[in-house]
N, C-alpha and C positions, 0 to 999 in steps of 0.2 A: 296642303297639297297645293301644286306648282298648277298655273295657269298654262295649257295648253298648248294656245293657240298661242301666246307668248313665249316660246321654249327653243328655243335654238338645242341641235339634235344632227345628230346626220344620217340619218333617218327620221320623213315623219312616219313610216311606218316597217317595223322589220318581227316578217315574219317567220315562226320557232315548224319547220315541218314543210316539206314542202313535196306533199300527197296532194291528193285534189281541191283539200277544204286550205290547205293552206295557200296554195294558187288561185285558187277563186278569190280567197280576203285578197291579196298580191294585187291579183287583177282588178278590180272591182277598186279601190282606193286607189290605182295608181289613172286609170281610166280619171277617172275625180284629182288630176292634177297632181295630185301625192308622190313621194318618192319615195319609195318601198324598196325594201329587199327581204331577201329569203335565205333560210340556214338550212342546209341538210345534210345530214351525215353520211345517203345511202346516196339510195337514186329518186334524181328528180324527177315527181310520179307517183312514188311513194308504193302501197302497199295492196290497191289498187291497182295500178298501170301493171305490174311483175307477180304479184303473189297469189292475186285475191280473184275479183273480178274481168278480170281479161282474162287471161292465161283458166283458171277456172269453167269457163263460161267457152273455149274452144276447145278445152275436153270434151267438152258433153255434149257439144252441136251435132258432132258428127257420125255420132251415137245417134242423136234424136234423126236426123235425117233421114238417115236406113231405117230405125223405126216409121215412121212416119211412110215412107215407101213401103212398108211390110203392112200396112193400114189399105192399099191402094191399091183391086184390080187391076190386075195388070200392067202396072210399076210393080208387084211384089214379082211377076215374072220374070221380069230384067234380067233381078239382082244373081250376079253368077259366084258372088265370092262372101268373104265378109272382112269387116272392118282391119284396114292398116292402120297396127300400131302406129311405128314407125312415123307414117305421114302424119296420122294426127297429130303428135309429140313435134311433128318441125314444123306445122301450121302452129301448134301453140305457142313455140320462141319465136316467132313470125307476130306477133300480138305482143308479144315483149320485146319487140325491138333484140333476139338475143342477149336480156339485157342488160339494154347498153340506156345511156340515160341522153346520146347526143339532141334526138330529136325534140323531149323536151326541152331543153336548155336554150335551144335553139326559140322557141316558143319564150321564154324568158324574154333574152334579150331583146327579141323581137315589140313582146309588151314592158320594155324599161323596166326591167325589175333585173334588181343588181342578186345577183346568187354569191351568195359566203359559206362556202365546202364548212362543213367541219358541226362537232355537237355544240348545239350552241341553249345555254340555261345563262338564267336570270341573274345580274349580276347586283342589281340593285335596281334601287326603284328607273321605268323607263331605260336601264341599258343591259343590256345582253352580251355575253362574251361567246365568243366562237375565239375556241383555239387559244391563242396569246395575246388576239388581239379583241377589245372592247368597242363596242358601239351604243352609241345610246339613238333614243326614240321617244320623240314625240306618244309614240302610242304603238304597244307591243300586242300580236296576236300568238296564244298556242297555236298549235293546228300536230301537235304528236303522236295523235291517233290512239291506236291499241293492243294492245299484246296478250300471245296466248294467255289462259288463264290454264294452269296443271293442277289437277286434283289430287288430290295428295291420295293415291293407291299405293301400298308398297310399290319398293320396286319400281315407280314409274321412269323417273326419273333416270338411273341408271342404266333405265332399258332402252335407250337413248330413239323413240320415239320420233314420230314426224308428227311435225306440227302443217297444217296452211300451207305453212310457203313450202315445205319439202315434197307436199302433196302435189303440188301443182307446178315446182319445178321439176320433179321427176323426172329423170334419163330413160329408167328401165321401166315396162310393168312388175309388179310381184306379182309371182302366182296363185297366192293367196292375199288377204291383207285385210285385216278388222279392225273397225272403225268405230271408236270409243266416244257417243255422241250422237243425240237422235236431232238435232236440231240443223238450220238450214245447209253449211259448211260441209257436216257429217253428210246430210243427207244429196247434196250435188255430188258429191266426192263416191255413192254410193253408186250413184248410176254411171258416171266417169269410169271409175274402173273396170266395177261390172259388165259396160261394154268395149273396152280393150281388152278383154278378157281374163284380167282378174278373178280368182274364188270369193268374192267378200261374205263379209257376216258384221253388221249392225250391232250394236251393241249400247243399250238408249234405256237410263235407266230410268224414265216416265216412259208418257205416247210421243212418239216419231211427229216435230213440229209443234207441240206441246201449246207454242204462244198464240197458236191459228184457233179455228176455228175445229173440237174435234174431227167431224169429219175430215181435211184435208188431210190428217198426216193417216186415219185409216188407210183413204184409198194412196195414197203414194207410198203407204209399206202394202196393200197388195200389188202395186205396179212393179216393185221392189222384188218378190217374192216369186211373180210370177216371167221375170228374170233371173231365176236362178242364186239371189242374196239372200243369204240366211235373215234371220230381219227378229232380233228378240227385245221386246218389251220390257221394263222391270228391270232387265238385267245389269247385276248390277259388278263390276268385278274388285275381286280381294288380294290382287297380287301380279305384278308385271310382271314372265323375268328373258330376258334376252339369251341363251346359249350359247357357247362354246361355234358353233356352225352357223351363229345368225339369225337362228331362227328364235324368234318368239312367241314364249303364253302367257295364255292370259288366266289367271284364275279365278271365276266366279263363286262369286256369295255362297250358291249351290252347291257348286264343289265342282261342278263340269269346271271343262279344260280346253281351253281349243290357241291353235295355235299357227304364225302366218308368218311367210316372209317376212311382211311390214307392220307396221300397228301405226293406225292415224290416231289423235287424239284431237276431238274438235267436241270440247265440252264448255267453253264460252270465253270473254272476252276481258280485262280490265282496263281500264284507260290507263296510259303512258306516260308517267308521270314521274318516274325515275330519274333523279339528278337533275332535275329541274331548275333547281333554289328556290323551290317555292314555300318552303319550311324557312327556310332565313331570309326572308321576307319578311314572315310575319303568316304566310300565306297557308293555311294545311291546302289539301291534293283535295280535300272534298267540296271542299267552297268552288272550283271551279264544277261541281254541280248543279250550284247555286245561277249560274245567269242569269241576266234578265233578259229580250227577248232580240235586245241588241248584241247580245252576247258576251257583254260585259262581265269583268270578274266581281262578286258582292264586296266592297268596302278598296276599289281602283278609280282614280276613273280613268287610266290607260292602258288596262291589262283583261284581255280578249279569250276566250276558249273556243274553241268551233270545232265542230267534228266530234271524231269517237270521242275521246280524250273529257268534252265534257256527258260524255252517258246518255245523253236528250236522245241520240234514235242514232245507233249504228250502223246507219246507212249512208253508202257514196255520194249517193245522189241530197239525202239529208245534209248529210255535213256539209256538201257544196252551195244549199239553198244559204243553210247559217250561215258559213261564208261572206257570200254576197249581200245580206241582211249586214254583220258586223261591217266587210267591209263603203258601203256605203252610209254606215252610223258612223263609222269612223273618221268617214270621209265630212261628213256634216259637223260632227262636231268641232274637226280641225279649223276649218275655213267659218266659224260661224252662221250656218247656214241652219233653215230649220229640221228640225228630227221628228220623222215618219216614224216613231215608233206605239203607236197606240195600234191595235187587233186591228192587221189588216196591213198596217201602214206599209212603207214602202224599202225601210226601213229593221223591220222586224220579222224576225222569226215564227212565225205565228202556229202556222200547220202542224210546226211538233205538239203540237197538244193534240190534236185527232182528228190529223190528214195526212199521217205519215202512208204510203204506199212503197210494199215491201215484193218481192220475188221472190218463189224458189223456183228454179232452173229444172227442176227434177220433172219425167217424166209420167203422169199427169203434171203442168206447174199448178202451183199454187200462187196467186194473186189478188191480193188483198191492201186494203187500206182502214182505215180507222181502226173502232173500236169491235171488237170480240160482239160474239152478248154477252157472252160472261163480263170483260172489262162494264159493259153499260150498264149492265146491273147491279153490276160491282159499284157502280159512280149515283144509283138511287133513279136512274133513266126511268123512265115508263115505253118499252121498246114492241114494234110487233118484227118479227122476226118473218124474212119469204124468202122459202127455197124450190128450185124451179131447178127439172131434170136439163142440164147443159146438151143432152144431145140429142131431146124433145126438137132441141129449131130443125132446121130444111138444113140454114149451112154449114149447120157440127157436123148434121151427116152426110155432109157433100166431099167435106174435109175431108174425113176418115171412116172408114167402114168397124161399122160398128163402136163411136167413138162414145166414151162414154164422160161425164163430168155432171161439176153441178153447181150453182148459182146461188149463190145467197145475199141480202139485202138486208141490212141491220135499221130500224125507221124511229124514226124519235116522234112516238105518240102525240106527242103536246103541239109542235111546229111542225109538222107534215114533213121533215126530210131525212137525208142523209146520215147516219149514224156511223155506217165498217158496208163493209159490201167486200164477196170474199168468190170469184171464181176459183175451181181446178178442173181442171182441162187441158187437151192439148192446147197449146202458144194461144191459153188463156194471156198470159202478160201484154201481149196488146189492145182486153178487156180495158185492163187495167183505167187510164190517164180518163177517160169517161165518170169512172167513177168519183174515181184523185178531182175531179172539177167538180165536181157533184154537191160535193162533199165542205169541201173547199171554197163553194160560191151557196153553201145551203141555197143550195136552188129547189124550192120543195115539190113536191111529188106532185103535185096539178099543172105545176110545169115544163113539167119531164116527159108528162102525158105525154105533150105534143114539139117534142123531139125524140122524129120517126126513124130509128134504123133502115138501111138498107135490105136489100131482099137481093137475094142470100145469102146472108150474111151471118159470121156465128151473134154479130151485135144484136141480132134481131128478143135474144137471152134479155131485153134492158122491156120490151113489152110485153114479154110472156111475164118478166115479176112485179112491172106497174099493172095488168090486169089484173094479176093473185091478191097486190095489194086494192085495189077498186075493188074488185069483182070477186073476192072471197070462196074460196069452194065451202058450201058449208060440210061439219061435220062427222 
């Protein structure tokens, strides 16, 4: 392999993919004085900015604000109308900048990062082909994200279903919407389109939000049902057809047939490794799953993979975190500076292994970080599970009449540190960072006892959880 410190190249770093992860990798390398270019075939800003995080939350927020007002006597009496769906869609459009990336391009320019428009693929070691032009680099980062995975259901592809892109960018609200998939995106879109006036049916093979604590999916399913959404857990579609009138029919394995104007499929995503030129270099796409904590692809000293494409944690914020580590690691390696790649070092994405925060922006929200009880036990850890009613704290009862929710801590008995936390309730996302800090910092429960929550806030749940840990009630 070449010595990257002595290799002449067009750029020190080329990043393929200008989503949030790619932008951060290029930015952190550029901050260290490296020359950086980023390749993008669509919009600078990527999936999150135009078809995922931002538009989906914009679609959700107005309905949730209305529901929050309904839970407050005095405010509920002031409500005189229903949700204005066109206004919600217009607000969503504003958050996507009308699907134009001018602002993001200006940011790249201000950061000193060169934008290369077109499809990028590896054309050799340290070489990236963009259209007819080949560019060389001392390091290359793959940040190409993920693509929807379509399940093998007869007739599904021919029925032209929505993916999350179509759902978050739709210009009209269908009268009826069937959602196949009970994960994060499917659940959020069920809430969003239900609030916009669609009659929504959710089909989930198993429990809603099955990767989280079981009670999280139960509480969210109940909330959807209370809003008139038909939630069918354990439902398996056998065939899909779209008729000449545009209506979609979904036949379930039990023989039931459902119909809707639109069908959203949200059953998972796969790394977007198509036509990257990996195989021609003797690199199997699966190798991207084996990156080390500096995000270096095994068997190379120049190729990195950040974000969804490496499958470590399919979350925008985690991809950005990985990209910051990779950008700094690349800068250190190319400039000959010390590399802090030990656990929790400046150039290591250690948090991917046990401190990943995630939020489902449903109502109630589900905010979780670290391990679930099931995951901890599967690793052979001896744990204590602490649970408390969120609605019992004063701050929650002030926040909304009839506030209901639940808080859970997973504590490692041997070390007396938190391994995981889950909060379910209205606006609990803002509770999550405290738990993330406690896990990433491995803060002992004895020290957390001295982190006094302000009164009356929902954060007082922390005191209740700590009391339950140190002074458990007899069974």
